[in-house]
C-alpha positions in Angstrom: 0.0 0.0 0.0 0.9 3.7 -0.2 2.6 5.6 2.5 0.0 8.4 2.8 2.1 11.1 1.4 1.3 14.8 1.4 1.2 17.1 4.4 1.9 15.2 7.6 3.0 12.1 5.8 2.5 8.5 7.0 2.0 9.4 10.7 -0.9 11.7 9.9 -2.5 9.2 7.5 -2.3 6.5 10.3 -3.8 9.0 12.8 -6.7 9.5 10.4 -7.2 5.8 10.0 -7.2 5.4 13.8 -9.8 8.2 14.2 -12.0 6.7 11.5 -11.6 2.9 12.1 -9.9 2.6 15.5 -6.4 1.9 16.8 -6.4 -1.8 15.8 -7.0 -1.1 12.2 -4.4 1.7 12.2 -1.9 -0.7 13.8 -2.6 -3.3 11.0 -2.4 -0.8 8.2 0.9 0.6 9.6 2.3 -2.9 9.8 1.4 -4.0 6.3 2.5 -0.8 4.7 5.8 -1.3 2.9 8.6 1.1 3.7 9.8 3.2 0.7 12.9 1.8 -1.0 15.7 4.2 -1.8 15.9 5.0 -5.5 19.5 3.8 -5.6 18.6 0.4 -4.3 19.3 -2.6 -6.5 16.5 -5.1 -7.3 18.1 -7.5 -4.9 18.3 -4.9 -2.1 14.6 -3.9 -2.7 13.5 -7.5 -2.7 15.5 -8.3 0.4 14.0 -5.3 2.2 10.5 -6.4 1.2 11.1 -10.0 2.4 12.5 -8.7 5.7 9.5 -6.5 6.1 7.1 -9.3 5.5 8.9 -11.7 7.8 8.9 -9.1 10.6 5.1 -8.3 10.4 3.5 -11.7 9.8 4.1 -12.8 13.4 0.9 -11.0 14.4 -2.1 -13.1 13.4 -4.2 -10.1 12.3 -1.4 -8.6 10.3 -0.7 -12.0 8.8 -4.2 -12.3 7.4 -4.1 -8.9 5.7 -0.6 -9.4 4.3 -1.5 -12.9 3.2 -4.5 -11.6 1.3 -2.4 -9.0 -0.4 0.2 -11.6 -1.2 -2.3 -14.0 -2.7 -3.9 -11.2 -4.8 -0.5 -10.0 -6.1 1.4 -13.3 -6.5 -1.7 -15.1 -7.7 -2.3 -12.5 -10.4 1.0 -13.2 -12.0 -0.6 -16.0 -14.0 -2.6 -13.4 -15.9 0.4 -11.2 -16.7 2.0 -11.6 -20.0 5.4 -13.2 -20.0 8.3 -10.8 -19.8 10.7 -9.0 -17.6 8.0 -7.4 -15.3 6.4 -10.8 -14.6 9.8 -12.4 -14.0 10.8 -9.6 -11.6 7.6 -10.0 -9.7 8.0 -13.8 -9.6 11.5 -13.2 -8.1 9.9 -10.9 -5.5 7.0 -13.1 -4.5 8.4 -16.6 -4.9 10.7 -16.5 -1.9 7.9 -15.4 0.4 6.0 -18.7 0.1 8.1 -20.4 2.8 7.8 -17.2 5.0 4.0 -17.3 4.8 4.0 -21.1 5.3 6.1 -20.9 8.4 3.9 -18.1 9.8 0.8 -20.1 9.0 2.2 -23.1 10.9 3.2 -20.9 13.8 -0.3 -19.3 14.1 -2.2 -22.5 13.8 -5.7 -22.2 15.3 -5.1 -18.6 16.5 -6.0 -17.2 13.1 -9.5 -15.7 13.2 -10.7 -17.6 10.0 -14.3 -18.0 8.9 -14.7 -21.7 8.8 -11.5 -22.1 10.8 -9.5 -24.0 8.1 -5.9 -22.9 7.9 -5.3 -25.7 5.4 -7.1 -23.6 2.8 -4.5 -20.9 3.2 -1.8 -23.5 2.7 -3.4 -24.7 -0.5 -3.3 -21.2 -1.8 0.5 -21.1 -1.1 1.0 -24.5 -2.8 -0.8 -23.2 -6.0 1.1 -20.0 -6.0 4.5 -21.8 -5.5 3.6 -24.1 -8.4 2.6 -21.3 -10.7 5.6 -19.0 -9.9 8.1 -21.9 -10.1 
């Protein structure tokens, strides 16, 4: 997601989210928001920063669910993208996250507030994404 630029920047944006939706939602939004990557960063550096960010935030079950949904949407959509450098770059970005999400899913177990309470469904999503990304 975006960093809420403009006057006041990210902190002000999160304050507005908290005022509108409450502190728990603001905490989750703040956690799932990716930090900006310096323009001079290489692709490897940017992807490492993203992987580190994801690994750091998915320990919270609520944050995990939001970040997982975002990941499934982004990584799962690669199959609709035409072959080429952009798709390859995104596959390099998302592919290494499958084990991170799988480990967090196993660690959370039954603590995830899932409708239907079936964490195996989430694991099946990861399996499909891993197979498609290669």
